[in-house]
All heavy atoms as TSV, in Angstrom:
chain	resi	resn	atom	element	x	y	z
A	1	MET	N	N	-117.617	-127.129	65.151
A	1	MET	CA	C	-116.581	-127.384	64.256
A	1	MET	C	C	-116.099	-126.118	63.555
A	1	MET	O	O	-116.916	-125.297	63.190
A	1	MET	CB	C	-117.057	-128.412	63.153
A	1	MET	CG	C	-115.969	-128.685	62.163
A	1	MET	SD	S	-116.113	-130.112	61.089
A	1	MET	CE	C	-117.778	-130.231	60.651
A	2	ALA	N	N	-114.830	-125.909	63.474
A	2	ALA	CA	C	-114.258	-124.716	62.904
A	2	ALA	C	C	-114.329	-124.829	61.337
A	2	ALA	O	O	-114.301	-125.885	60.748
A	2	ALA	CB	C	-112.811	-124.548	63.310
A	3	ALA	N	N	-114.461	-123.647	60.737
A	3	ALA	CA	C	-114.449	-123.597	59.305
A	3	ALA	C	C	-113.047	-123.834	58.768
A	3	ALA	O	O	-112.093	-123.287	59.217
A	3	ALA	CB	C	-114.965	-122.192	58.820
A	4	ARG	N	N	-112.968	-124.680	57.756
A	4	ARG	CA	C	-111.680	-124.974	57.154
A	4	ARG	C	C	-111.357	-124.145	55.948
A	4	ARG	O	O	-110.250	-123.780	55.680
A	4	ARG	CB	C	-111.617	-126.471	56.761
A	4	ARG	CG	C	-111.646	-127.355	57.937
A	4	ARG	CD	C	-111.511	-128.797	57.518
A	4	ARG	NE	N	-111.457	-129.621	58.669
A	4	ARG	CZ	C	-111.159	-130.896	58.592
A	4	ARG	NH1	N	-110.933	-131.452	57.434
A	4	ARG	NH2	N	-111.123	-131.621	59.669
A	5	ARG	N	N	-112.391	-123.879	55.166
A	5	ARG	CA	C	-112.248	-123.106	53.897
A	5	ARG	C	C	-113.159	-121.912	53.928
A	5	ARG	O	O	-114.388	-122.071	53.942
A	5	ARG	CB	C	-112.532	-124.027	52.695
A	5	ARG	CG	C	-111.515	-125.131	52.544
A	5	ARG	CD	C	-111.924	-126.047	51.454
A	5	ARG	NE	N	-113.206	-126.663	51.849
A	5	ARG	CZ	C	-113.895	-127.500	51.137
A	5	ARG	NH1	N	-113.472	-127.791	49.952
A	5	ARG	NH2	N	-114.989	-128.001	51.533
A	6	LEU	N	N	-112.605	-120.734	53.911
A	6	LEU	CA	C	-113.370	-119.527	53.902
A	6	LEU	C	C	-113.088	-118.682	52.654
A	6	LEU	O	O	-111.965	-118.688	52.181
A	6	LEU	CB	C	-112.983	-118.624	55.108
A	6	LEU	CG	C	-113.373	-119.158	56.508
A	6	LEU	CD1	C	-112.790	-118.252	57.555
A	6	LEU	CD2	C	-114.875	-119.254	56.652
A	7	VAL	N	N	-114.097	-118.009	52.187
A	7	VAL	CA	C	-113.925	-117.044	51.125
A	7	VAL	C	C	-113.770	-115.697	51.821
A	7	VAL	O	O	-114.656	-115.352	52.620
A	7	VAL	CB	C	-115.202	-116.995	50.191
A	7	VAL	CG1	C	-115.019	-115.917	49.138
A	7	VAL	CG2	C	-115.383	-118.368	49.511
A	8	VAL	N	N	-112.752	-114.964	51.534
A	8	VAL	CA	C	-112.492	-113.656	52.144
A	8	VAL	C	C	-112.852	-112.582	51.113
A	8	VAL	O	O	-112.276	-112.545	50.019
A	8	VAL	CB	C	-111.023	-113.514	52.595
A	8	VAL	CG1	C	-110.783	-112.121	53.177
A	8	VAL	CG2	C	-110.703	-114.615	53.590
A	9	CYS	N	N	-113.820	-111.750	51.434
A	9	CYS	CA	C	-114.266	-110.678	50.520
A	9	CYS	C	C	-113.884	-109.300	51.106
A	9	CYS	O	O	-114.344	-108.932	52.172
A	9	CYS	CB	C	-115.759	-110.740	50.324
A	9	CYS	SG	S	-116.337	-112.246	49.580
A	10	GLU	N	N	-113.040	-108.609	50.449
A	10	GLU	CA	C	-112.596	-107.329	50.879
A	10	GLU	C	C	-113.198	-106.231	50.042
A	10	GLU	O	O	-112.924	-106.166	48.850
A	10	GLU	CB	C	-111.065	-107.201	50.844
A	10	GLU	CG	C	-110.537	-105.940	51.413
A	10	GLU	CD	C	-109.030	-105.921	51.451
A	10	GLU	OE1	O	-108.390	-106.872	51.044
A	10	GLU	OE2	O	-108.511	-104.898	51.898
A	11	ASP	N	N	-114.050	-105.388	50.632
A	11	ASP	CA	C	-114.631	-104.226	49.990
A	11	ASP	C	C	-115.413	-104.550	48.753
A	11	ASP	O	O	-115.356	-103.811	47.739
A	11	ASP	CB	C	-113.574	-103.188	49.713
A	11	ASP	CG	C	-112.805	-102.726	50.959
A	11	ASP	OD1	O	-113.413	-102.857	52.032
A	11	ASP	OD2	O	-111.668	-102.325	50.874
A	12	ILE	N	N	-116.221	-105.601	48.778
A	12	ILE	CA	C	-117.196	-105.880	47.676
A	12	ILE	C	C	-118.422	-105.061	48.002
A	12	ILE	O	O	-119.176	-105.368	48.918
A	12	ILE	CB	C	-117.554	-107.374	47.628
A	12	ILE	CG1	C	-116.295	-108.263	47.560
A	12	ILE	CG2	C	-118.473	-107.658	46.453
A	12	ILE	CD1	C	-115.469	-108.123	46.295
A	13	VAL	N	N	-118.624	-103.982	47.272
A	13	VAL	CA	C	-119.705	-103.016	47.620
A	13	VAL	C	C	-121.017	-103.257	46.869
A	13	VAL	O	O	-121.998	-102.595	47.216
A	13	VAL	CB	C	-119.237	-101.556	47.421
A	13	VAL	CG1	C	-118.079	-101.266	48.379
A	13	VAL	CG2	C	-118.807	-101.285	45.999
A	14	ASP	N	N	-121.038	-104.133	45.939
A	14	ASP	CA	C	-122.262	-104.389	45.172
A	14	ASP	C	C	-123.006	-105.542	45.827
A	14	ASP	O	O	-122.440	-106.647	46.009
A	14	ASP	CB	C	-121.909	-104.695	43.734
A	14	ASP	CG	C	-123.136	-104.905	42.892
A	14	ASP	OD1	O	-124.218	-104.371	43.213
A	14	ASP	OD2	O	-123.039	-105.551	41.830
A	15	HIS	N	N	-124.253	-105.358	46.225
A	15	HIS	CA	C	-125.043	-106.361	46.857
A	15	HIS	C	C	-125.221	-107.649	45.995
A	15	HIS	O	O	-125.234	-108.755	46.508
A	15	HIS	CB	C	-126.424	-105.810	47.245
A	15	HIS	CG	C	-126.303	-104.753	48.255
A	15	HIS	ND1	N	-126.311	-103.414	47.909
A	15	HIS	CD2	C	-126.170	-104.776	49.598
A	15	HIS	CE1	C	-126.218	-102.667	49.019
A	15	HIS	NE2	N	-126.133	-103.486	50.039
A	16	THR	N	N	-125.378	-107.434	44.693
A	16	THR	CA	C	-125.538	-108.564	43.782
A	16	THR	C	C	-124.290	-109.414	43.773
A	16	THR	O	O	-124.395	-110.642	43.772
A	16	THR	CB	C	-125.828	-108.046	42.328
A	16	THR	OG1	O	-127.001	-107.208	42.401
A	16	THR	CG2	C	-126.093	-109.172	41.415
A	17	ASN	N	N	-123.118	-108.786	43.798
A	17	ASN	CA	C	-121.865	-109.545	43.801
A	17	ASN	C	C	-121.712	-110.332	45.083
A	17	ASN	O	O	-121.227	-111.453	45.045
A	17	ASN	CB	C	-120.681	-108.645	43.565
A	17	ASN	CG	C	-120.608	-108.098	42.141
A	17	ASN	OD1	O	-121.222	-108.698	41.219
A	17	ASN	ND2	N	-119.922	-107.024	41.937
A	18	VAL	N	N	-122.051	-109.724	46.188
A	18	VAL	CA	C	-121.966	-110.443	47.481
A	18	VAL	C	C	-122.834	-111.651	47.500
A	18	VAL	O	O	-122.462	-112.745	47.864
A	18	VAL	CB	C	-122.260	-109.486	48.657
A	18	VAL	CG1	C	-122.452	-110.273	49.981
A	18	VAL	CG2	C	-121.241	-108.421	48.822
A	19	GLY	N	N	-124.067	-111.495	47.006
A	19	GLY	CA	C	-125.003	-112.659	46.972
A	19	GLY	C	C	-124.517	-113.716	46.063
A	19	GLY	O	O	-124.576	-114.935	46.355
A	20	ALA	N	N	-123.937	-113.394	44.915
A	20	ALA	CA	C	-123.406	-114.376	43.966
A	20	ALA	C	C	-122.227	-115.104	44.552
A	20	ALA	O	O	-122.066	-116.283	44.355
A	20	ALA	CB	C	-123.035	-113.678	42.650
A	21	ILE	N	N	-121.368	-114.384	45.234
A	21	ILE	CA	C	-120.166	-115.017	45.886
A	21	ILE	C	C	-120.619	-115.982	46.940
A	21	ILE	O	O	-120.075	-117.107	47.006
A	21	ILE	CB	C	-119.260	-113.929	46.459
A	21	ILE	CG1	C	-118.587	-113.161	45.323
A	21	ILE	CG2	C	-118.230	-114.548	47.400
A	21	ILE	CD1	C	-117.836	-111.890	45.782
A	22	ILE	N	N	-121.579	-115.640	47.718
A	22	ILE	CA	C	-122.143	-116.557	48.736
A	22	ILE	C	C	-122.709	-117.781	48.130
A	22	ILE	O	O	-122.467	-118.893	48.559
A	22	ILE	CB	C	-123.117	-115.801	49.655
A	22	ILE	CG1	C	-122.426	-114.723	50.476
A	22	ILE	CG2	C	-123.889	-116.763	50.576
A	22	ILE	CD1	C	-123.375	-113.794	51.188
A	23	ARG	N	N	-123.508	-117.570	47.096
A	23	ARG	CA	C	-124.141	-118.731	46.434
A	23	ARG	C	C	-123.091	-119.658	45.807
A	23	ARG	O	O	-123.198	-120.909	45.941
A	23	ARG	CB	C	-125.125	-118.261	45.348
A	23	ARG	CG	C	-125.894	-119.379	44.689
A	23	ARG	CD	C	-126.797	-118.872	43.572
A	23	ARG	NE	N	-125.993	-118.468	42.432
A	23	ARG	CZ	C	-126.046	-117.294	41.838
A	23	ARG	NH1	N	-126.903	-116.375	42.242
A	23	ARG	NH2	N	-125.287	-117.006	40.780
A	24	CYS	N	N	-122.108	-119.110	45.140
A	24	CYS	CA	C	-121.045	-119.897	44.518
A	24	CYS	C	C	-120.236	-120.646	45.544
A	24	CYS	O	O	-119.857	-121.798	45.370
A	24	CYS	CB	C	-120.185	-119.036	43.622
A	24	CYS	SG	S	-121.048	-118.447	42.180
A	25	ALA	N	N	-119.858	-119.950	46.639
A	25	ALA	CA	C	-119.070	-120.598	47.657
A	25	ALA	C	C	-119.791	-121.785	48.278
A	25	ALA	O	O	-119.206	-122.797	48.550
A	25	ALA	CB	C	-118.708	-119.563	48.760
A	26	ALA	N	N	-121.099	-121.605	48.553
A	26	ALA	CA	C	-121.870	-122.720	49.093
A	26	ALA	C	C	-121.947	-123.837	48.054
A	26	ALA	O	O	-121.927	-125.015	48.474
A	26	ALA	CB	C	-123.253	-122.237	49.486
A	27	GLY	N	N	-122.105	-123.495	46.794
A	27	GLY	CA	C	-122.230	-124.520	45.781
A	27	GLY	C	C	-121.013	-125.372	45.601
A	27	GLY	O	O	-121.140	-126.561	45.254
A	28	ILE	N	N	-119.840	-124.839	45.870
A	28	ILE	CA	C	-118.613	-125.627	45.714
A	28	ILE	C	C	-118.111	-126.217	47.028
A	28	ILE	O	O	-117.072	-126.808	47.098
A	28	ILE	CB	C	-117.458	-124.836	45.046
A	28	ILE	CG1	C	-117.104	-123.619	45.856
A	28	ILE	CG2	C	-117.819	-124.468	43.598
A	28	ILE	CD1	C	-115.860	-122.854	45.302
A	29	GLY	N	N	-118.954	-126.031	48.068
A	29	GLY	CA	C	-118.675	-126.711	49.333
A	29	GLY	C	C	-117.787	-125.991	50.314
A	29	GLY	O	O	-117.260	-126.634	51.173
A	30	TRP	N	N	-117.578	-124.698	50.169
A	30	TRP	CA	C	-116.779	-123.996	51.151
A	30	TRP	C	C	-117.582	-123.793	52.424
A	30	TRP	O	O	-118.784	-123.909	52.437
A	30	TRP	CB	C	-116.344	-122.631	50.535
A	30	TRP	CG	C	-115.236	-122.846	49.509
A	30	TRP	CD1	C	-115.285	-123.613	48.416
A	30	TRP	CD2	C	-113.914	-122.291	49.581
A	30	TRP	NE1	N	-114.099	-123.597	47.753
A	30	TRP	CE2	C	-113.214	-122.813	48.433
A	30	TRP	CE3	C	-113.260	-121.511	50.471
A	30	TRP	CZ2	C	-111.923	-122.475	48.187
A	30	TRP	CZ3	C	-111.942	-121.154	50.193
A	30	TRP	CH2	C	-111.289	-121.639	49.082
A	31	ASP	N	N	-116.843	-123.492	53.519
A	31	ASP	CA	C	-117.478	-123.481	54.815
A	31	ASP	C	C	-118.058	-122.158	55.198
A	31	ASP	O	O	-118.935	-122.114	56.102
A	31	ASP	CB	C	-116.481	-123.899	55.888
A	31	ASP	CG	C	-115.941	-125.300	55.642
A	31	ASP	OD1	O	-116.767	-126.167	55.316
A	31	ASP	OD2	O	-114.670	-125.493	55.707
A	32	GLY	N	N	-117.643	-121.061	54.667
A	32	GLY	CA	C	-118.177	-119.771	55.070
A	32	GLY	C	C	-117.596	-118.629	54.317
A	32	GLY	O	O	-116.717	-118.805	53.447
A	33	VAL	N	N	-118.056	-117.431	54.598
A	33	VAL	CA	C	-117.592	-116.188	53.950
A	33	VAL	C	C	-117.248	-115.185	55.072
A	33	VAL	O	O	-117.988	-114.999	56.015
A	33	VAL	CB	C	-118.714	-115.592	53.080
A	33	VAL	CG1	C	-118.304	-114.292	52.507
A	33	VAL	CG2	C	-119.071	-116.549	51.972
A	34	LEU	N	N	-116.119	-114.565	54.885
A	34	LEU	CA	C	-115.618	-113.518	55.780
A	34	LEU	C	C	-115.676	-112.223	55.005
A	34	LEU	O	O	-115.050	-112.081	53.957
A	34	LEU	CB	C	-114.202	-113.801	56.258
A	34	LEU	CG	C	-113.561	-112.741	57.191
A	34	LEU	CD1	C	-114.295	-112.721	58.496
A	34	LEU	CD2	C	-112.080	-113.062	57.358
A	35	LEU	N	N	-116.550	-111.279	55.518
A	35	LEU	CA	C	-116.716	-110.003	54.789
A	35	LEU	C	C	-116.043	-108.888	55.545
A	35	LEU	O	O	-116.132	-108.777	56.782
A	35	LEU	CB	C	-118.222	-109.665	54.717
A	35	LEU	CG	C	-119.076	-110.634	53.878
A	35	LEU	CD1	C	-120.524	-110.332	54.045
A	35	LEU	CD2	C	-118.678	-110.599	52.442
A	36	ALA	N	N	-115.344	-108.000	54.823
A	36	ALA	CA	C	-114.671	-106.883	55.392
A	36	ALA	C	C	-115.716	-105.863	55.848
A	36	ALA	O	O	-116.911	-105.891	55.394
A	36	ALA	CB	C	-113.798	-106.179	54.319
A	37	PRO	N	N	-115.335	-104.935	56.720
A	37	PRO	CA	C	-116.332	-103.978	57.217
A	37	PRO	C	C	-117.007	-103.090	56.176
A	37	PRO	O	O	-118.174	-102.694	56.310
A	37	PRO	CB	C	-115.529	-103.071	58.175
A	37	PRO	CG	C	-114.335	-103.887	58.523
A	37	PRO	CD	C	-114.074	-104.777	57.368
A	38	ARG	N	N	-116.341	-102.829	55.086
A	38	ARG	CA	C	-116.894	-101.969	54.047
A	38	ARG	C	C	-117.634	-102.706	52.956
A	38	ARG	O	O	-118.090	-102.159	52.006
A	38	ARG	CB	C	-115.831	-101.071	53.425
A	38	ARG	CG	C	-115.255	-100.084	54.446
A	38	ARG	CD	C	-114.323	-99.121	53.744
A	38	ARG	NE	N	-113.230	-99.801	53.119
A	38	ARG	CZ	C	-112.156	-99.232	52.618
A	38	ARG	NH1	N	-112.049	-97.924	52.697
A	38	ARG	NH2	N	-111.216	-99.914	52.047
A	39	ALA	N	N	-117.748	-104.031	53.140
A	39	ALA	CA	C	-118.480	-104.856	52.180
A	39	ALA	C	C	-119.975	-104.568	52.226
A	39	ALA	O	O	-120.483	-104.135	53.284
A	39	ALA	CB	C	-118.194	-106.327	52.412
A	40	ALA	N	N	-120.643	-104.877	51.176
A	40	ALA	CA	C	-122.114	-104.728	51.126
A	40	ALA	C	C	-122.796	-105.658	52.118
A	40	ALA	O	O	-122.252	-106.716	52.469
A	40	ALA	CB	C	-122.632	-105.015	49.712
A	41	ASP	N	N	-123.932	-105.230	52.606
A	41	ASP	CA	C	-124.671	-106.024	53.588
A	41	ASP	C	C	-125.222	-107.330	52.991
A	41	ASP	O	O	-126.015	-107.251	52.041
A	41	ASP	CB	C	-125.816	-105.189	54.161
A	41	ASP	CG	C	-126.613	-105.863	55.218
A	41	ASP	OD1	O	-126.264	-106.946	55.656
A	41	ASP	OD2	O	-127.655	-105.280	55.612
A	42	PRO	N	N	-124.806	-108.476	53.493
A	42	PRO	CA	C	-125.314	-109.714	52.920
A	42	PRO	C	C	-126.776	-109.986	53.245
A	42	PRO	O	O	-127.389	-110.892	52.605
A	42	PRO	CB	C	-124.421	-110.792	53.591
A	42	PRO	CG	C	-124.002	-110.163	54.831
A	42	PRO	CD	C	-123.889	-108.699	54.568
A	43	LEU	N	N	-127.347	-109.226	54.167
A	43	LEU	CA	C	-128.748	-109.402	54.519
A	43	LEU	C	C	-129.651	-108.388	53.810
A	43	LEU	O	O	-130.858	-108.342	54.108
A	43	LEU	CB	C	-128.933	-109.348	56.015
A	43	LEU	CG	C	-128.157	-110.491	56.786
A	43	LEU	CD1	C	-128.332	-110.269	58.272
A	43	LEU	CD2	C	-128.575	-111.823	56.327
A	44	TYR	N	N	-129.110	-107.622	52.936
A	44	TYR	CA	C	-129.896	-106.720	52.103
A	44	TYR	C	C	-130.700	-107.534	51.138
A	44	TYR	O	O	-130.248	-108.600	50.658
A	44	TYR	CB	C	-128.944	-105.741	51.361
A	44	TYR	CG	C	-129.650	-104.715	50.511
A	44	TYR	CD1	C	-130.347	-103.621	51.100
A	44	TYR	CD2	C	-129.588	-104.775	49.114
A	44	TYR	CE1	C	-130.924	-102.710	50.336
A	44	TYR	CE2	C	-130.225	-103.807	48.365
A	44	TYR	CZ	C	-130.895	-102.759	48.966
A	44	TYR	OH	O	-131.534	-101.835	48.200
A	45	ARG	N	N	-131.919	-107.109	50.810
A	45	ARG	CA	C	-132.832	-107.930	50.049
A	45	ARG	C	C	-132.265	-108.395	48.667
A	45	ARG	O	O	-132.503	-109.509	48.235
A	45	ARG	CB	C	-134.159	-107.265	49.856
A	45	ARG	CG	C	-134.109	-105.961	49.153
A	45	ARG	CD	C	-135.517	-105.274	49.172
A	45	ARG	NE	N	-135.423	-103.929	48.645
A	45	ARG	CZ	C	-135.773	-103.588	47.443
A	45	ARG	NH1	N	-136.320	-104.490	46.617
A	45	ARG	NH2	N	-135.657	-102.361	47.001
A	46	ARG	N	N	-131.478	-107.535	48.030
A	46	ARG	CA	C	-130.929	-107.908	46.713
A	46	ARG	C	C	-129.879	-108.985	46.893
A	46	ARG	O	O	-129.776	-109.921	46.024
A	46	ARG	CB	C	-130.338	-106.660	46.028
A	46	ARG	CG	C	-129.800	-106.926	44.691
A	46	ARG	CD	C	-130.923	-107.279	43.706
A	46	ARG	NE	N	-130.346	-107.546	42.357
A	46	ARG	CZ	C	-130.959	-108.232	41.483
A	46	ARG	NH1	N	-132.199	-108.666	41.673
A	46	ARG	NH2	N	-130.408	-108.445	40.317
A	47	ALA	N	N	-129.096	-108.933	47.923
A	47	ALA	CA	C	-128.054	-109.960	48.185
A	47	ALA	C	C	-128.718	-111.304	48.517
A	47	ALA	O	O	-128.280	-112.348	48.072
A	47	ALA	CB	C	-127.126	-109.515	49.340
A	48	ILE	N	N	-129.810	-111.239	49.305
A	48	ILE	CA	C	-130.522	-112.486	49.656
A	48	ILE	C	C	-131.128	-113.090	48.401
A	48	ILE	O	O	-131.064	-114.301	48.204
A	48	ILE	CB	C	-131.619	-112.135	50.681
A	48	ILE	CG1	C	-130.994	-111.749	52.019
A	48	ILE	CG2	C	-132.536	-113.351	50.917
A	48	ILE	CD1	C	-131.972	-111.172	53.007
A	49	LYS	N	N	-131.732	-112.259	47.561
A	49	LYS	CA	C	-132.361	-112.758	46.350
A	49	LYS	C	C	-131.306	-113.403	45.400
A	49	LYS	O	O	-131.508	-114.485	44.872
A	49	LYS	CB	C	-133.080	-111.616	45.600
A	49	LYS	CG	C	-133.806	-112.056	44.387
A	49	LYS	CD	C	-134.560	-110.898	43.762
A	49	LYS	CE	C	-135.274	-111.304	42.504
A	49	LYS	NZ	N	-135.985	-110.164	41.900
A	50	THR	N	N	-130.195	-112.741	45.248
A	50	THR	CA	C	-129.138	-113.259	44.389
A	50	THR	C	C	-128.493	-114.540	44.938
A	50	THR	O	O	-128.144	-115.432	44.226
A	50	THR	CB	C	-128.006	-112.172	44.187
A	50	THR	OG1	O	-128.622	-111.016	43.716
A	50	THR	CG2	C	-127.007	-112.672	43.179
A	51	SER	N	N	-128.412	-114.638	46.271
A	51	SER	CA	C	-127.854	-115.823	46.883
A	51	SER	C	C	-128.830	-116.962	46.913
A	51	SER	O	O	-128.492	-118.078	47.325
A	51	SER	CB	C	-127.326	-115.536	48.295
A	51	SER	OG	O	-128.414	-115.386	49.194
A	52	MET	N	N	-130.076	-116.695	46.528
A	52	MET	CA	C	-131.147	-117.689	46.521
A	52	MET	C	C	-131.401	-118.260	47.926
A	52	MET	O	O	-131.657	-119.441	48.106
A	52	MET	CB	C	-130.862	-118.797	45.517
A	52	MET	CG	C	-130.841	-118.236	44.102
A	52	MET	SD	S	-129.982	-119.272	42.910
A	52	MET	CE	C	-131.104	-120.490	42.467
A	53	GLY	N	N	-131.244	-117.363	48.931
A	53	GLY	CA	C	-131.513	-117.783	50.303
A	53	GLY	C	C	-130.356	-118.506	51.012
A	53	GLY	O	O	-130.446	-118.815	52.173
A	54	THR	N	N	-129.281	-118.784	50.271
A	54	THR	CA	C	-128.128	-119.475	50.863
A	54	THR	C	C	-127.533	-118.689	52.003
A	54	THR	O	O	-126.960	-119.294	52.886
A	54	THR	CB	C	-127.064	-119.713	49.768
A	54	THR	OG1	O	-127.690	-120.371	48.700
A	54	THR	CG2	C	-125.965	-120.567	50.312
A	55	VAL	N	N	-127.703	-117.385	51.990
A	55	VAL	CA	C	-127.139	-116.556	53.049
A	55	VAL	C	C	-127.631	-116.971	54.442
A	55	VAL	O	O	-126.914	-116.854	55.421
A	55	VAL	CB	C	-127.421	-115.080	52.761
A	55	VAL	CG1	C	-128.873	-114.753	52.911
A	55	VAL	CG2	C	-126.592	-114.162	53.632
A	56	PHE	N	N	-128.796	-117.567	54.532
A	56	PHE	CA	C	-129.329	-117.979	55.812
A	56	PHE	C	C	-128.843	-119.380	56.203
A	56	PHE	O	O	-129.018	-119.767	57.388
A	56	PHE	CB	C	-130.879	-117.988	55.787
A	56	PHE	CG	C	-131.441	-116.633	55.538
A	56	PHE	CD1	C	-132.206	-116.389	54.423
A	56	PHE	CD2	C	-131.177	-115.638	56.434
A	56	PHE	CE1	C	-132.760	-115.117	54.226
A	56	PHE	CE2	C	-131.716	-114.306	56.236
A	56	PHE	CZ	C	-132.526	-114.102	55.108
A	57	GLN	N	N	-128.252	-120.151	55.325
A	57	GLN	CA	C	-127.783	-121.491	55.620
A	57	GLN	C	C	-126.273	-121.552	55.655
A	57	GLN	O	O	-125.721	-122.626	55.839
A	57	GLN	CB	C	-128.269	-122.432	54.525
A	57	GLN	CG	C	-129.759	-122.428	54.357
A	57	GLN	CD	C	-130.176	-123.207	53.135
A	57	GLN	OE1	O	-129.390	-123.773	52.388
A	57	GLN	NE2	N	-131.488	-123.217	52.907
A	58	PHE	N	N	-125.607	-120.435	55.516
A	58	PHE	CA	C	-124.162	-120.400	55.325
A	58	PHE	C	C	-123.506	-119.638	56.445
A	58	PHE	O	O	-124.079	-118.729	57.026
A	58	PHE	CB	C	-123.910	-119.669	53.986
A	58	PHE	CG	C	-122.625	-120.050	53.320
A	58	PHE	CD1	C	-122.292	-121.370	53.097
A	58	PHE	CD2	C	-121.758	-119.061	52.909
A	58	PHE	CE1	C	-121.143	-121.670	52.451
A	58	PHE	CE2	C	-120.600	-119.395	52.293
A	58	PHE	CZ	C	-120.264	-120.708	52.068
A	59	GLY	N	N	-122.288	-120.103	56.868
A	59	GLY	CA	C	-121.551	-119.425	57.914
A	59	GLY	C	C	-121.066	-118.065	57.444
A	59	GLY	O	O	-120.220	-118.007	56.566
A	60	LEU	N	N	-121.559	-116.986	58.031
A	60	LEU	CA	C	-121.075	-115.637	57.654
A	60	LEU	C	C	-120.421	-115.020	58.866
A	60	LEU	O	O	-120.826	-115.158	59.988
A	60	LEU	CB	C	-122.275	-114.728	57.258
A	60	LEU	CG	C	-122.906	-114.977	55.927
A	60	LEU	CD1	C	-124.126	-114.042	55.759
A	60	LEU	CD2	C	-121.931	-114.750	54.804
A	61	ARG	N	N	-119.354	-114.259	58.572
A	61	ARG	CA	C	-118.695	-113.528	59.645
A	61	ARG	C	C	-118.445	-112.138	59.118
A	61	ARG	O	O	-117.798	-111.967	58.105
A	61	ARG	CB	C	-117.356	-114.252	59.930
A	61	ARG	CG	C	-116.638	-113.645	61.075
A	61	ARG	CD	C	-117.376	-113.907	62.360
A	61	ARG	NE	N	-116.647	-113.329	63.469
A	61	ARG	CZ	C	-116.413	-113.939	64.585
A	61	ARG	NH1	N	-116.862	-115.138	64.788
A	61	ARG	NH2	N	-115.800	-113.321	65.561
A	62	LEU	N	N	-118.985	-111.162	59.852
A	62	LEU	CA	C	-118.781	-109.750	59.485
A	62	LEU	C	C	-117.732	-109.206	60.373
A	62	LEU	O	O	-117.809	-109.276	61.585
A	62	LEU	CB	C	-120.100	-108.989	59.651
A	62	LEU	CG	C	-121.279	-109.560	58.847
A	62	LEU	CD1	C	-122.527	-108.738	59.241
A	62	LEU	CD2	C	-121.019	-109.473	57.366
A	63	ARG	N	N	-116.722	-108.604	59.800
A	63	ARG	CA	C	-115.594	-108.049	60.625
A	63	ARG	C	C	-115.541	-106.530	60.352
A	63	ARG	O	O	-115.626	-106.034	59.308
A	63	ARG	CB	C	-114.251	-108.616	60.218
A	63	ARG	CG	C	-114.079	-110.037	60.752
A	63	ARG	CD	C	-114.173	-109.972	62.199
A	63	ARG	NE	N	-113.212	-110.838	62.790
A	63	ARG	CZ	C	-113.043	-110.827	64.104
A	63	ARG	NH1	N	-113.648	-109.996	64.834
A	63	ARG	NH2	N	-112.201	-111.634	64.640
């Protein structure tokens, strides 16, 4: 099934902010996150901790 609602993050360079965006997007029922090439790594330990593990259950697309 294709994602209907995506959060598009362009050049979010702080790992904490990326994790918080992922957690909030999952919390309000969005389908995934599209990260720009210069965005912080969502699999960095600080991003994972801030997202409370949601990063592993959520559709991520790195471009």
